[in-house]
N, C-alpha and C positions, 0 to 999 in steps of 0.2 A: 708444455702441456702434453706433447707426444710421449715424453718419458713417463709422465704420470699415468697416461692411458695404458702404456705398455706394462707398467708395474701392476696396476689394478687388474688388467687382463690376465697377467700371469698368476696373480693371487686367486682370482676367481676360477681360472682353469684348474687350479690345484684344489680349491676348497668346495667347488660345486660338483665334485664327483659323486656325491651321495644322491644327486637327482636321478642319475641313471640307475643306481641301486634301488632307489625308491620305486621308480616306475616298473622295474623288473619284478620286484616283490609284489607290488600291487597287481601286476599282470598275471601272477600265479593264481589270483583269485578272480579278478575282473577280466572279462573278455572284451576287447575293444575299448570304447569310451576314452581314447587317448586325449581327445580335446578336453573332455570333462576333467580328467586327472590333471592335465597341465594347468588348467585354469584354477582348479582348487589349490594346487601348489602355489600359483601366483598369489591367490588370496591369502594363503598361510604365510608366505614370505613377505607380503606387503602389509601384514597385520590388519587385514580388512575382511569383512564378513560377506557372505555370498547368499544370494537369493536364486533358487533353482526352480525352473518351470519345466515340468515334464509329466507325462502320464505315469500311472503306477507300473511297477515292474521293471524299471530301467536301471536297477542296481544303485540308486542314489544312496540309500542307507548303507548298503554293503560296501560301497566305495569309501565312505567316510569312516566306517568301522575298520576297514582294512588299513586305511591311512593311519588311524590311531594306533593300531597294532604295530605298524612299521616305525612309529615314533615313540612307542611306549608311553603314550599319554592316556589320561582318563577320558572316557567317552560316555555320553548320555544321549539316548534317543527319547524325545518328548513328543507324544502324540497330542496335538492341539485339538481341543474339542470345545463346543459352546459352553459347557459347564465348568471349564477350567478357571481357577482363581489365581490371582497374582501370588498368593502364598504357596500355591502348589508348585510354583516355579522358583521363587527366590527364597522361600522359607518363612518362618514366623517365630514368634515368642511363645514358649510353652510354660505354663504355670507349674511350679514345683510346690506342692502343698506342705512338704516337710519343713521348709524354711520360709514359706510364703514369698517366694521370689520367682522371677521369670528368667528363663535361659533360652538362648537362640537355638533353633533347630534349622540348620542350613538346608536349602532346597537343592534340587538337581542342577541348578545353574552353576554351582561351584565345581566345575570340571574344566577340562581343556578344550575338548571338541564336543559341540552340541549339534544334534540334528533336530531341528524344530519342524516336525512333519506337519504339513498343511497349516501353516501359520495363520492363514486367513480364515480358519474355522474358529479361532478363539476371539472373544470379545476385545474391545479396544483397550481395556485396562490391562489385560494380560500382554497384549502386543506392546503397549507402552512400557510395561515392566521389563520386558525382554530388550526392547530397543534402547532403553535407558542404560541397562547393563552393558549393552554393546558399545554405546557411545562413551560412557564414563569409565568403563572397566572397573566398576565397583557396584556394590549392592548395600542398601541400608535396611537393616532389620531393627525395628524399634528406634533407639537413639544411637545405635552403633553402625558405623560404615565399615564394610569389609571389602578389601581389594580382591579382585579376581586373579587367579593364577595366570601366568603367561607360559606358553602361548594360549590364547583364548580365541577360538574361532566358532562363529555361529553359521551353520549352513541351514537355511530355512527353505522349505519347499512349498510350492503352490501347485495345485492341480488345475490344469487348463480346462478340464471338463467337470461336470457335476457342481455347478456353482450355487445350488440351493443351500441355504443355511450358512452362508459365508459372510465374513466381515472384511471387505476389501481393505487392504492397507492404504492409508492416505499417502498421497504423493510425497509429502514432506518426510514421512517415515521411510518410504521406499528409498529415498535419496540417501539414507544412511548406510545402505548396503553398497559396498564397494563394487561388486560385480553382480550382474543378473545373467545367468546362464540358461540357455535353452537346450534341453537334452532331447535328442531324437532317437528313433528306433535304430537298432543295429542292422548291419547289412545281412544278406542271406548267408554269407560265409560265416560271419560272426555269430549269427543266431544258431547255426548248425553246431559250432564249437560250444556255445552255451548249452545247447541241448545235450551234447555228448558229455560235457563236464558235469552238469547237474544231475544226470541220470546214471552216472557210473557207480555211485555208491561210495566213491572215494572222498576223503576230506582234503580240502585245499586251504592251507593256512599260510599267512605271510609272517615272516620273522622280523624282529626289530633290526632296523638299519641305522637309525640315528637317535639322539636324545632330544628332549625339549630345549636343552641348552644349545645344541647345534643349530636349531631353528632360530633362536634369539641371536646367536652370533652371525648367522647368515643375514638376518635383517639389518644388522649394523653395517655389514659389508655392502649391501644393496644400495644404501644411501650414497656410497662413494662411487658408484658406477657413473661413468661420464655421459653427459647428455649435452650435445652441442647447442649453442644459443639458437641456431636456426631451427632445431627440432623443438625447442621450447616455444618459439614463435609459431611453429606449425601446430602445436597443441592448442595454443591460444586461438589461432585462426579457426581450427575445427570447432572449438567450443563457441566462439563468437558467431560462427556460421549457423549454429542452431538458434541463435537469438536474433541475428540480423542477416538472414540469408540473401536478401537483395543486394547487400554490399559485396557479396562474393559471386555475383552472376547467377544466383539461384532464385530469380524472381518468382518462378513457379511454386516455390516452397513457402513463400511469404504467407499465404492463406492456409497453410497446412500445419503450422506449428503455433500452438497457443502459448506455450512457455518453453523456453530453451533451457539448456543445461546450466546448473548453478556453478559457482566457483569451486565447489567441492569436486566437480568433474575434472577441472584442470589439475587439481592436486592428485586425485586418484589416477588419472591417466598418466601422469608423470611417474608416480610410484610403481604402478603396475607395468609400465613399459620397462622400467629398470629391472623389476622382478622377472619379467619375461626374458629380458636379455640374460639374466642370471641363469635361468633354467636352460637357456641355449648356450651357456658357458662362455659368455662374452662380457668384457668389462666396459662396453660402450653400447649405447642405444642406436638402432638404425630405424629408418621410417617404417620398415615392415613390422617391427615390434609394436609400434603405435597402432598400425592398421590391424594387426592380429588381435589386440586386446581392446581396441577402441569400441567395437560394437557392444561388448560385454559391460564396459564402463558407462556407456552413454544411453543404451536403449531404454532404461527405466528412468532416465532424467529428462526425457523429452515428452511433453504432453501434446499429442496431436489434436487438431481441431475436429469438430463434427464433420467438416467438409472432407478432411482426410479420411475419416472413418467411413463416410459415405462412398468414397472412391476406393475403399478397401486398401488404403495405403497404410502400411505398418511403420513403426518407428525404424525398423531395420531398412525399409525402403527409403525412408528419408535420409538415414545415415549413409546409405550407399551413394545417393546423389551427392551428399556433402563430401565424402571421401573421394569420389570420382572427380569433383570439380575443384576442390581446394588444392592449390599448387603444392606439390611435394618438394621439399628443399633438396 
């Protein structure tokens, strides 16, 4: 086994060099936000979609657009509004009067990277259309089903303020997002650099570093990254601690969690931990990988009780207790 780990580590050390190139190119346009960039790359390499919560103006759109430039993929930004229809997203059949037939007109979802801005502003039918495409990686128009191109990544944003006129995503639909990221304000130093860069009048562009085929090849390699059996048990313990906290010495959390994480959490936490090890250029997973990505995988899969909300306890507070108490192998 040690020989296998050494071989995969050497291969990943060789083939993950593009990660540093990617972050350098993105850094030519985006100031700071390294955590956001790393986590988006984890989602891209894990073939999972991302839900982002953050106030306007934190470069969410620009980050995804810059990433698409670096990979030479197609990019679409969709502004979700209350009057949006499913056909505006996936496309529809258009009548041709010349031969009395219908032909498909594909919608903007037929791309590689999608930024779904303020997804909770669109009605349930539109949300369902997008989430079905995310899950099945295909779209049906009329009687014909069309597969979506790979790589296909949806990055949906939610605004934590101004909640009037919104349609909150049901928990079962939110569970389909691999990661939920919280984007915070930049530091004073970063904001000064942003100010200087954006008021200089100069254009800042990122060049292509890799191709979509490189992303697909990296995904295949990530599956081979070694994860020790003890770390698999550690992931299971963390997920089960969200369902049965009292069995892990967390009696105080028993009344704070209405519903724990689903089995999807165990799968995604395993995949993203491997992807996180990949961007750190390792062929094996360590406990810090699981802890680093764990909050992003789990925070939207735990439903707190009214008691937790009354005590102003967030899902991140609950997760901190779990990660502090569950024994690390």
